[in-house]
N, C-alpha and C positions, 0 to 999 in steps of 0.2 A: 905349356906343353902343346905341341903341334901334332895332330893326328891325320895321317894320310890313309884314306880308305882305298884299298887296292882291290879291284875286282876285274872280272872278265870271265867269259864262258869257258867251258871245258876245252882243254888243249890250246888255249890262247897263249899260254906262256907265263901265267901269274907266278908259278913257283920259281922260275928263273929270275923274274923281276924281284920277287921277295927275297930270295937268297942274296942277290946283289945288294939290295938295300940294307940287309943285315950286315953284310961285309963293310958297307960304308958307314955304319954306326947307328942305324935305326934300331929301336926296340920293336920286336915283332909279336903281334898277337894273331894266331891262326884260328879263325872261326871254325875251321874243320876240326882242329884239335879240341876246341871247346865242345863242339858237337859230340865228339867221341866221349869226352869227359862226363857230359851230363846224362849219358845213357848207360853208365857203368852199372853193374849189378847193385841193387839196393837203392838206386837213386830215384828221384821223383820222375825223371825222364823215362827210365826203364819201366816204372809203374804205369805211366801214361801210355806207353807203346803197347805194353801187355794188355791193358784194358781196351785199347782201340783195335789192335790187330791180332790179339790172341797169343797163346803160348808157342805157336808154331814158328814164330820169328825169333825164338831164343834157343840157344844151345843148352845142352843138359847142365852145364856148369853155371848157367844164369847169364852168360854173356849174350849180347845181341847178335843174332845171325844176320849179318849185313847182306849176305847174298839173298837170303829168303825175303828179307824186307825189301831189298832193291827190286826183286822180281815183281813184287806187288806194286810198288810206287812208280817204277819206270813205265809200267803198262797201263796206269790208271791215274789220270790227272787229278781226279777228286781225292783219291787216296793220298797222293803227294801233297795236295793242299792241306789235308787233314793232319798229316805228319808234321808239316811245317808249322801249322797253327799250334800244335802241341809243344814243339821243341823251341821255336824261335824266342818265345818269352824267356825261357831258361837260358838260352845262349846269350841273349842280350843282357840279361842280369849279370851273368858271369863275366862277360866282356867289360861291362861298366864297372864292376868291382875291381877288375885288373887295371883299368884305366885310372880309377881313383887312387889305387895303390901307387902306380907309377907317378902320377901327378904329385903325390905326397912326398915321394922320395927323390924325384928328379924333375922339378917343374920345367926345366929347359929341354926335356927329352923330345926327340922326334920319334913318334910311334907309328908303325905301319899296322893297320888292321886289315889283314888279308881275309876277304870274305867273298866267295863266289856269289852268294845271294845277298850281297850288301844292299842293293837297291830293293830287291823283292821283300827283304825283311825290314825295310825302312831304317837300316842302320847308318845310312849316309848322314843322318842328323847327329850322329856321335862323332863325326869327323870334321876336320878343318878344311879338307879338300879331298876330291875323289880323282884317282887315277884309274883309267880304264884300259885294259890290255885287249887288243883286237887282233884277229887273224881271219883271213877269208875262210868261208865254209869248206871249200875243197881242201884247203891246207889242213884245217882242223880235223876233218873227216879222216884224212890219210894218217895223221898223227895218232888219232884214237885207234884206228885199225892196227897200226904197227905196235903201238904201246900196249894195248889191252888184248890183242889177239882176237878182235871182233871182225865180223863181216861188215859190209857197207850198210846194210839195213840196221844192224845193231848199233853201229856207230851213229847213224843218223837219228835213231830213237833217243839216244842220250843227248844229242844236240838239240833235238826238238823239245826235250823236257825243260829247257831253260828259256828264260825271256830272251828274245833276240837282242843282239848287241846294239843294233841301231836304236832300240827303245831305251837303252841305258845312256846313250850319248848326251841327252839333255842334262843329265845329272853330273856329267864328268867335267872336271876342270882341265884335265890333261888326258890325251889319248896316245897310247904307245901302240905302234903297229908292228906285228911280228909275223910277217909272211916270208922272211928271208932267213938269214943265219942268226944263231944265238949271239954272235959277236955284234951284229947290227942292232939287235934288240938292246943289248947291254950298253951300247954307245948312247942310245936314247935315254936309258936309265941314268947313266952317269951325268949327262948334260942336264937332265931335269932335276936331279939331286943337287947339282951345283947351283942351279938357278934358285931352288927352294931354300937352300942354306943361306945364299946371299940375300934373298928376300927377307928371311927371318932375322938375319943380322941387321939388316937395314931397319926393320920394324923395331927391333930392340934398342937400336942406337938412337 
């Protein structure tokens, strides 16, 4: 089994890359989806958050109020670190369980682990290689403002909450640049996928 760790900061284009890799035949694990799963009502993750941040970050039906929690952690670096320390072990354990299941049923699979915090959470050790998607700050800021209806200051705050992309480069085996069109990005994805598949075939031969 070959695991591609796919990462990149907000509005870099990870989702487009991931969707294309899925079309090309990769199995996809989304760390964001796992993060939502581990905080469902009644889970250990929900219990940890309630204990750390109080009942005010939950809705009356027991679901996590992501907006309320986001307002706390986006404005407070220490709170964000505390949240990550609570949830990352649960996310990593769930991802590892899924990887083990895939390895058991399809040892030749190519798996994409899409994780915005791949490096920050130390999950690169679970992968065979790391692909980093990058875009210039000005491009990402504009995308966030258009996509999420935020002003420039709010968009920048979300960008500033993440590890700068240049600090992730030493961990990356391949870097995809997404400052232009989606078509240009997907052309890079297609070429890199072909190279990866050819390399894996060569290794197995």
